[in-house]
N, C-alpha and C positions, 0 to 999 in steps of 0.2 A: 413386391413379388420377385423381381429380377435383381434384387440388391446384390446377390452373390455374383452375378454376371457383371453388374456395373462396377463392383469393387476390383475387378481384374484390371491389369495394366492395359490390356488391348481391347477394352470394352467398346470403344468407338468403332473400331474396325469390325468387331463382331456384329454390332447392330446395323452397320452399313450393309451387311450381307443379306439382311432381311428385307424382301421386297414383296409388298402385298399386291396381288393381281386379282381382279374381279373374274368370276367364272361361275358356271352352273353345270354340274355333272349330268343333268337331265337333257342337255342340248348336245347336238353333234358339234365336235370341236370344242366342247366344254364352254362355249360362249366366250372364249378368249379372243381379244382383238388380234388382227393380223400382225401388228407391230410387236405385241407381247409374245405372240406365238413364235415368231422368228427368233426372238431372244431365248426363249425356253428351249427351242430345238437344239441350240448349240451350247447350252450351259448346263442343262439338267442331266444328272447322272443317276439319281435315285428318286423313285416316286413312292410316296407313302399315300395309299388310298384309304382314308379314314372317314370320308363323308358318308353319311347314312341318315335315313329317316327312321327314328326310333319310336315314333308315336304309333303304338299298337292299334289305336282306333282310327287311323287315317284311311283305312280301306285298302284292299289288295291292289287296286289300280295305282294309287299314289305310291305305295311301298315298292311295287315292282318297278315303277318309273324311276324312283330314286336309287333303290338298292341293287336291283338286277340290271336294268337297262343302263343305269348310271355307271355301274361297274364296266359294262361292255363299252360304253363311250370312253371311259378313261383308259381301258386297255387298247382300244383302237388308236386313241390319240398318242399313247406312249410309243407306239411303233415308229413314229417319225423322229423320236429323240435320237440324236447322233451318237451320244455317249452313255446310253443307258446301261447301268451295271446291275441294277436290282429293282424289282417291283414288289413292294410289300403291301399286301392286302389285309386290312384288319377286319376279321369276321366276328363270330361269336362262338363260344364253346357250345352253345345250344343249337347250332346250325344243323346238327344231326340228332336232334332230341327224340326222333322216332326210333333211335337205336338204343340198346341197353348199355353197350360199351362203345366208347368213342376213342379210336386210336388216332395217331398223328398222321393221317393220310386223307386224301379226298375220296369221298364215297360217290358212287354213281347217282345221278339225279333221279329222284322218284318220278319227275315229270320233265319233259324236254323244256329247258328255259326259253328257247326260241318260240315254242308254241304258246307258252304263258305270256310272253311279251307281246306276241301278236294278238292274243285274246284281249289283253288289257288295253291295247292301243286301238282296237277296232270295235269293241263292245262298250255300251254305256256302263258307267260305274255301278249303277243299281243292279244291272243284270249280272255283272261280274260278282258282286257281293252275294247274289242269290245262289251262285254255284261254287262259292269259295270253299265251303265244307267238303265238297267232292274233290276239289283240286288239292286241298291240303292233305287228305288221306290221314296218315298217323302223325303228321306234324302238329306241334302243340299250338302254334299261333302263326299269323301271317308274316310277322317280322322275321322269325327264324327260318321260315319257309323261303323268303326272298333271299336271305343270306346263303341258304343252302344252294339255291339255284346259281347265285353269283360264284360260288366256289367252283362249280363245274365249268364256268367260263374261264377261270384261272387255269384249270387243267388243259383246256384247249390252247391257251396262250403260251404254255410252257415251251412250245416249239419255236417261238419267236424271240424270247429273251428270258433271263433268269427271273423267276417269280417265286414268292413264298407267301404263306398264310399264317397270320397270328390269330389265334382264337382265345380271346379273354372271356372269363366268367363275368359276373357283375362287377363293374368298376366302382371302387369306393374311394374315399378320401386318401390323401398321401400318407405314406408311412414315414418318410424322412424328408423328401425334397418336394417343393422348395422349403417346407417346414412341416412338422407333424400335424396331421389333421387338415391340411389345406384342401379346400373344395370351393367351387364357385357356382354350384347349381344344386337343385333339389331333385335331380333325376335318380331313379332306381332306389337304392338302399337309403340315400340321404333324405328323400321325401318320406320314407317310412319312419326313420328315426325322428325326423322333425314332427311327424304326426303323433308319434307316441309321446314325445317330450312335452307337447302342448296340450295333451289330454284329448286330442281329436280321435286317435285310434285307441280303442279300449279292449279289443279282442282280436285274436289272429287265428287263422286256420292252419296250424302246424303242430309239430311235436317238439316239446322242450328238449328231447334227446337228439333232435335232428341238427343239421348244420346249415349254414348259409354260405354259399360259394362266392366269396368276395375277394377281389385282388386289388391292392392299392394302386392308384393311378400311376405313381412313380415307378412301381415295379413293371407295369405294363409298358410304359414309355421306354424304359431301359431295355426291356426284352425286344421291343420293336427295333430299336437302334442296333442291338446286338445281332438280331436276325438279318438286318440289312447289311451289316458288316460281313457276316458269315456267307451270305448268298453272293455278295459281290466279289468275295475273295475266291470263290469256287467257279469252276467252269460248268455251272449247272445247265447252261444251254446245250452243251454237248451231251450231258447226261439225260436230257429230256425228263427231268424229274421236278416235282414241286415240294419244297420243304414246308412242313406244317409244324407249328409250335402251339401246343395247347397251354394256356395260361390259367391255372386253377390253384386253389388252396388245398387240394386233395392231400398233400403231404403234411399239412398243418391245418386241419379242419377247424372252422370256427363254430363251436357248439353254442346253441341258444343259452344253455344253462351257464355258460362261462361269460358271455358278453352282456347278458341282461343285467347282472349286478353292477357291472362296470358302468353301464349306461345310467342306471339309477343313481349312482354316485355322481356322475357327471351332471345329471338333471338338477341335483341339489346344489352342486358347487357353482354351476353357471346356468341357471334357468333362463328360458326365453322371457323377454319382456311381456309378450302377449300370450297368456295361457287361458285355455277354456276350462280345464279341470286338472286335478292332480294326476300326474302321469302314473297310471297303473294299468297293466295289460295282462289279460288272461289268455293263455294259448290253449286251443282246443283241437282235438283230433277227430271228434265226432262231428260230421258235417251238419246233421240236423240240429244239434245243440248250438253249433256255431251260427247257423242261419238265424235261429231264434235270438240269440244274444246280439248278433250283428244288427238285427232290426231294432231291438230294445235299447242297446247302448249307442248305436250310431244313427240310424235313420229316424227313429222316433224323436230324440233330442234335436236332430237337424231340422225336422219338420216343424217342431215347436219354435226353434230359434228363428227360422225363416218366416214363420207366421208372425212372430213379434216384430221382426224387421220390417215386414210389409205394413204392419199397423202403425209403426212410427216413421213411415216413409223413408226407410233405408233399403238399400239393395240386398236381397237375400243371397246368401253365398254358401251356406252350410251343405245343402243338398249337392251342389256342384262339387264342393270339396270332397264329400264322401263318394261321389261317383268317380272322381279321379283316384281316390284311395283304392277303390275296388279294381280299377284298371292296373294299379301298381301291384295289388296283391295277386291278381290272376297270374373268375379268369387267374470252374477253371479260371481263366483270366477274364474272359468276357464277364463273368458273374462277379469278379472283383471290381472291374471298371464300371460295369452297368449292373448294379445290384437288383436281382429279382428273385432272391432266395426267400420263398414264403416261410421257410422254417425260422427265419430271423424275426418274424413278426410275433410280438407278445400280444395275444388277443385282447386282454383287458385294457392294456395301454393303448392299443390301436383304436378301439371303439370309444374309449374316453377322449382321445385326441380327435376322433372323427366328429363327435358331438361338439367339441370346442370349435372345430373348423366350420361346421354347419352354422353355428350361432354367430360367430364373429366374421366369417368370410363370405359364406353364401347368403345369410340373412343380413349381414352388414350391421349388426347391432353394436352399440358402443359399450366399452368397459365401464364408463361412468354411470350407466343405467343398471349395473349389476346389483347394487344394494336394494334398489326398489324392486327388481325382479325377484331377489331372494325373499323379500318380505311378502310378496304376492305368493311365491311358492309355499311359504310356511302357512299362510292363511288358507290356501287351497287344501294343503295337507290336513289342517285342522278340520275343515269342512268335510273332507273325504272320510276322516276317522269318525267324525260325529255322525255322518250318515250310516256308517257301518254299525256303530253303537245303537242307533235308533232301530236299524233293521233286526239286529240280534235281540234287542229287548222286545220288539214287537213279536218276533217269532216265539220267544220264550213265554210271553204272556198268552199268545194264541194257543200254544201247546198246553199250558196250565188250564186254560178254559176248556179245551177239548178233553183233557184228562179228567177234570172235575165232572164234566157232563157225562163222560163214559162211566165213571164210578156210580153215578146216580141212576142212569137209564140204560147204559150200553150193555153191561153184563146181563141184566135181567131181560132186556130185549133179545139178546143173542140166544139165551137159553129157551126163551119162549118160541123163537123162530125155529130152532132145532127140534123142539118137541112137536110143533105143528107139522114140520117136514117129515118127521119119523111116523107120525100118525097117518099122514097122507100116503106115504109109500107102502105102509103095512096093509092098506085097504086093497092093494092090487096084488 
């Protein structure tokens, strides 16, 4: 992963600068020991606050504790740094999702963050969950709500030291660095792609003409570094202003109709070792139709699979997987040195490399298993096509039977019904 850095002539000195320190943003003083705290006070000049709880189902209490109160703790701790030049907070492009248009500025909080933190720290989590809907208002979910509250804390801190906010959209695999497609987790888009490629996800509630707002992780990192450089070089403290940088693919949108064919090619070239069904996904815009297919294609097979697993004394897992999928379904010179030009991304190549990275880096599958995986992919594709042939033949036979029956009795029965109806209404 760091071969490029190791190959440099000064690699030993570079790695010597990296010091790992234990801490916890939910604690006062960040849980840092007194000895380490003293060292940091005199040496740190730039703070990157990236820590966050991204689990949407954690409950409002836990998310406020980590994302809102955690940000307040980091801001307070940073005040003691003797040489602080820039504080960079990584938020989310959806922190103001209750608005139609989002500019690069901080919006007034819909609720006082101090009140929310006080509520969550004093009331039982169950009681907080019961009033969460009222607290959210027009916000889409509790995660973006807590990030929205944290941004208002940055606005208050602008009088103490230079601060800025970077708002990324969905963070995806790397575009170029450390190498195309690199990713080490199944969060966000990666989990969705993995689900589609293994045949777990069979339908989606979206529009094929719509876009997915994904930014490569290396673009985001480069923007964060460039933002820190820009803020630290300006006298932002005297300006009493907060620089905000929205990181999105708006200027080069990723359309479903463009990247889906690229993913299908990638599935065939480098399929996963473990597949449940041939990867085929239908996208629907009608919520009722999606709900029906979601049950038939997702939960019904999952119930059957878990039932079989219980019978053979194995641990059921499919229902749990689909529950997680539903949570998943509910970002000049500086740009030359730190590339984050979304226009440079070729959508088809990016998603093809993304799947490659998900398979070999996140899932850590071996290249030696590829022939066997391809053989299984071809076998599932044959089964998939055979099922469709059976369904089509069955429907044709059913239509022929219904047509034959109609010719024998249908027309005569219809005329008889009309005649009786006419006689009935003419009596009155």
